C-alpha positions as CSV (number, residue, x, y, z in Angstrom):
1,M,82.2,-53.6,-38.5
2,T,81.0,-50.3,-37.2
3,A,82.1,-46.8,-38.2
4,P,84.5,-45.1,-35.9
5,D,83.0,-42.5,-33.6
6,D,83.9,-39.1,-34.9
7,T,82.4,-37.2,-31.8
8,R,85.3,-36.7,-29.5
9,A,85.0,-35.0,-26.3
10,E,86.8,-31.8,-26.0
11,P,89.3,-31.2,-23.3
12,V,87.9,-29.7,-20.1
13,L,90.2,-26.6,-19.3
14,Y,88.4,-25.6,-16.0
15,A,85.8,-27.4,-13.9
16,E,84.0,-27.3,-10.7
17,T,81.3,-29.7,-9.6
18,G,79.4,-27.4,-7.3
19,T,79.8,-29.6,-4.4
20,R,81.6,-32.9,-3.2
21,P,79.6,-36.0,-3.0
22,W,81.1,-37.1,0.2
23,I,78.9,-34.7,2.1
24,L,76.1,-37.5,1.5
25,L,77.9,-39.6,4.3
26,F,76.8,-37.2,7.0
27,G,73.4,-38.8,7.3
28,P,74.6,-42.5,7.6
29,V,77.6,-41.5,9.9
30,L,75.2,-39.6,12.2
31,A,72.9,-42.7,12.4
32,V,75.8,-44.9,13.2
33,A,77.3,-42.4,15.8
34,G,73.9,-42.2,17.3
35,I,73.5,-45.9,17.6
36,G,76.9,-46.3,19.0
37,L,76.5,-43.6,21.5
38,E,73.0,-44.8,22.7
39,S,74.3,-48.3,23.0
40,L,76.6,-47.0,25.9
41,A,73.7,-45.4,27.8
42,P,71.1,-47.6,29.8
43,G,67.8,-48.3,28.4
44,G,68.7,-49.9,25.0
45,V,69.1,-48.8,21.7
46,S,66.6,-47.0,19.4
47,V,67.9,-48.5,16.2
48,S,64.8,-47.6,14.0
49,L,64.9,-44.1,15.3
50,W,68.4,-43.4,14.3
51,L,67.9,-45.1,11.0
52,G,65.1,-42.8,10.3
53,V,67.0,-39.7,11.4
54,G,70.0,-40.8,9.3
55,L,67.6,-41.5,6.3
56,L,66.0,-38.0,6.7
57,V,69.3,-36.2,6.8
58,F,70.5,-38.1,4.0
59,L,67.7,-37.3,1.9
60,Y,68.0,-33.8,2.6
61,T,71.5,-33.5,1.8
62,L,70.9,-35.6,-1.4
63,V,68.6,-32.7,-2.5
64,L,71.2,-30.0,-1.6
65,V,74.1,-31.8,-3.4
66,R,71.9,-32.3,-6.5
67,S,70.8,-28.9,-6.8
68,R,74.3,-27.5,-6.1
69,R,75.8,-29.8,-8.7
70,R,73.2,-28.6,-11.1
71,F,73.2,-25.0,-10.5
72,L,76.7,-24.2,-9.3
73,R,78.6,-26.3,-11.9
74,V,81.2,-24.7,-13.9
75,E,82.9,-26.2,-16.9
76,L,85.1,-24.6,-19.4
77,T,86.1,-26.2,-22.9
78,P,87.5,-24.7,-25.9
79,S,84.0,-24.3,-27.4
80,V,81.5,-23.4,-24.5
81,L,81.5,-22.0,-20.9
82,V,79.1,-23.7,-18.8
83,Q,77.7,-21.8,-15.8
84,G,75.0,-23.7,-13.9
85,T,72.5,-24.5,-16.6
86,T,73.5,-21.7,-18.9
87,R,75.9,-22.6,-21.8
88,L,77.8,-19.6,-23.4
89,P,79.5,-20.5,-26.6
90,M,83.2,-19.2,-26.4
91,S,82.9,-17.7,-29.8
92,Q,80.8,-14.9,-28.2
93,V,83.6,-14.1,-25.6
94,T,86.0,-11.6,-26.9
95,S,87.9,-10.4,-23.9
96,L,88.0,-10.3,-20.0
97,R,87.6,-7.1,-18.1
98,P,90.1,-6.2,-15.2
99,A,89.7,-8.0,-12.2
100,D,88.8,-5.1,-10.1
101,E,86.0,-3.9,-12.4
102,E,82.7,-3.3,-11.0
103,H,80.1,-6.2,-11.8
104,H,77.0,-5.0,-10.1
105,G,74.1,-4.5,-12.7
106,V,75.8,-6.7,-15.3
107,R,74.1,-9.8,-16.4
108,V,75.3,-12.7,-14.3
109,L,75.5,-16.2,-16.2
110,G,73.9,-19.0,-14.6
111,D,70.3,-19.0,-13.0
112,G,70.5,-16.3,-10.4
113,P,70.3,-12.6,-10.4
114,V,73.7,-12.2,-8.6
115,V,77.0,-14.1,-8.3
116,P,76.2,-16.8,-5.8
117,R,77.7,-16.4,-2.3
118,R,81.3,-17.3,-1.8
119,L,82.0,-17.4,-5.5
120,Q,84.2,-14.9,-7.2
121,P,83.3,-13.0,-10.4
122,V,84.9,-12.8,-13.7
123,V,83.7,-10.1,-15.9
124,L,83.6,-11.0,-19.7
125,R,83.3,-8.7,-22.8
126,L,81.0,-10.4,-25.4
127,S,81.0,-10.0,-29.1
128,D,77.7,-7.9,-29.1
129,G,79.6,-5.3,-26.8
130,T,77.9,-6.2,-23.8
131,R,79.5,-7.5,-20.4
132,A,78.5,-10.6,-18.5
133,V,79.8,-12.0,-15.2
134,A,81.1,-15.7,-15.0
135,W,81.9,-17.0,-11.5
136,A,83.9,-19.9,-9.8
137,R,84.9,-20.9,-6.4
138,D,88.5,-20.0,-7.8
139,G,87.9,-17.0,-9.7
140,A,91.7,-16.6,-10.4
141,A,91.9,-20.0,-12.0
142,L,88.9,-19.6,-14.0
143,R,90.4,-16.2,-15.2
144,R,93.7,-17.7,-16.0
145,A,91.9,-20.7,-18.1
146,L,89.8,-18.0,-19.9
147,E,93.0,-15.9,-20.6
148,D,95.0,-18.9,-22.0
149,L,92.0,-20.0,-24.2
150,L,91.5,-16.4,-25.6
151,R,95.3,-16.1,-26.2
152,T,95.4,-19.3,-27.9
153,R,92.4,-18.5,-30.1
154,A,94.1,-15.2,-31.0
155,V,97.1,-16.9,-32.3
156,S,95.3,-19.3,-34.3
């Protein structure tokens, strides 16, 4: 008989994967559409050419999807905020700054020097008195999840 597993996964309060995996279907769909359209034209079908094009597009989108899922991932649990490959312990976050506060020149969480394009910033106050910028596609939802977590932590 084995001992029960004491490591329980924490609940995820907010998550974004970075991109959707169905984008990987673009290459195969392009190949099938090319083969289908070329079969309607006189002269025969270049199946190997279309399969090669579909494979190249698939490989290109695979690299993009993998990198976006690694570097644009957002996950909030009661103990940690993950931004790309950066993990910020929630014990270091003391409060949130106003939504309209300027965030230029403030350290950005994640792997880049600025908030990624088309993502919304959320400015955090850290326990050492500094500020940091978190980001998400839906910045308002991340802000609400962080506020709820900080409120719950303050009551405890």
